[in-house]
C-alpha positions as a printed NumPy array, in Angstrom:
array([[ 66.979, 121.652, -31.352],
       [ 64.248, 119.387, -29.994],
       [ 66.369, 117.637, -27.37 ],
       [ 67.382, 120.96 , -25.826],
       [ 63.739, 122.053, -25.619],
       [ 62.719, 118.734, -24.034],
       [ 65.424, 119.106, -21.387],
       [ 64.308, 122.67 , -20.678],
       [ 60.77 , 121.368, -20.108],
       [ 61.947, 118.586, -17.798],
       [ 64.173, 121.036, -15.893],
       [ 61.164, 123.328, -15.38 ],
       [ 59.049, 120.393, -14.212],
       [ 61.717, 119.082, -11.827],
       [ 62.379, 122.494, -10.338],
       [ 58.68 , 123.006,  -9.654],
       [ 58.296, 119.528,  -8.215],
       [ 61.186, 120.023,  -5.8  ],
       [ 59.589, 123.257,  -4.58 ],
       [ 56.445, 121.243,  -3.836],
       [ 58.165, 118.548,  -1.718],
       [ 58.452, 115.911,  -4.432],
       [ 61.511, 113.715,  -4.727],
       [ 62.88 , 113.104,  -8.207],
       [ 64.053, 109.599,  -9.071],
       [ 65.234, 110.443, -12.604],
       [ 68.892, 111.418, -12.99 ],
       [ 69.262, 115.193, -13.353],
       [ 73.009, 115.514, -13.912],
       [ 73.815, 117.059, -17.298],
       [ 75.318, 113.849, -18.711],
       [ 72.351, 111.697, -17.651],
       [ 69.243, 113.865, -18.089],
       [ 66.417, 112.642, -20.272],
       [ 62.908, 113.617, -21.232],
       [ 61.467, 111.309, -18.585],
       [ 60.697, 112.586, -15.095],
       [ 59.888, 110.05 , -12.387],
       [ 58.863, 111.42 ,  -8.994],
       [ 56.804, 110.973,  -5.844],
       [ 55.499, 113.191,  -3.07 ],
       [ 56.902, 112.908,   0.432],
       [ 53.497, 112.109,   1.979],
       [ 50.78 , 111.848,  -0.688],
       [ 50.074, 108.517,  -2.422],
       [ 51.284, 108.418,  -6.014],
       [ 48.206, 106.586,  -7.247],
       [ 45.995, 109.373,  -5.891],
       [ 48.117, 112.018,  -7.642],
       [ 48.219, 109.99 , -10.844],
       [ 44.415, 109.767, -10.84 ],
       [ 44.25 , 113.543, -10.333],
       [ 46.428, 114.024, -13.412],
       [ 44.322, 111.598, -15.451],
       [ 41.116, 113.343, -14.392],
       [ 42.628, 116.519, -15.846],
       [ 43.612, 114.801, -19.117],
       [ 47.334, 114.687, -18.358],
       [ 48.953, 111.495, -19.6  ],
       [ 51.606, 109.757, -17.573],
       [ 52.132, 106.496, -15.738],
       [ 52.165, 105.27 , -12.155],
       [ 54.823, 102.655, -11.527],
       [ 56.155, 101.175,  -8.311],
       [ 54.893, 104.081,  -6.223],
       [ 56.221, 106.775,  -8.548],
       [ 54.633, 108.945, -11.219],
       [ 56.279, 109.203, -14.624],
       [ 55.768, 112.147, -16.982],
       [ 57.495, 112.745, -20.3  ],
       [ 57.146, 116.329, -21.524],
       [ 58.066, 116.873, -25.161],
       [ 58.94 , 119.776, -27.427],
       [ 55.287, 120.408, -28.282],
       [ 54.424, 120.994, -24.608],
       [ 54.408, 124.629, -23.542],
       [ 55.712, 126.239, -20.369],
       [ 52.093, 127.003, -19.519],
       [ 51.225, 123.309, -19.719],
       [ 54.109, 122.451, -17.401],
       [ 52.871, 125.133, -15.009],
       [ 49.344, 123.654, -15.17 ],
       [ 50.733, 120.256, -14.136],
       [ 52.629, 121.871, -11.287],
       [ 49.518, 123.734, -10.156],
       [ 47.591, 120.448, -10.051],
       [ 50.366, 118.855,  -8.044],
       [ 50.431, 121.725,  -5.527],
       [ 48.456, 119.738,  -2.992],
       [ 49.143, 118.766,   0.581]])
């Protein structure tokens, strides 16, 4: 099921982000989860991080001081881990 795989990817992303001092704006309760993850770092500017992602060919959006990523079923765990490695700054 695609939706289950998408939620697994977003759970992996959110877990890794929390370990790296990011706050998650997107709801993560089971009844409200989605394939969209909106987050920001506690001290690093979101626009700077967004530009880092873009420079590494990772598509997302920067909105109102937050970064938005939307992993999908075609994304692999390795790709999620690559994003997390890029965001392991500060």
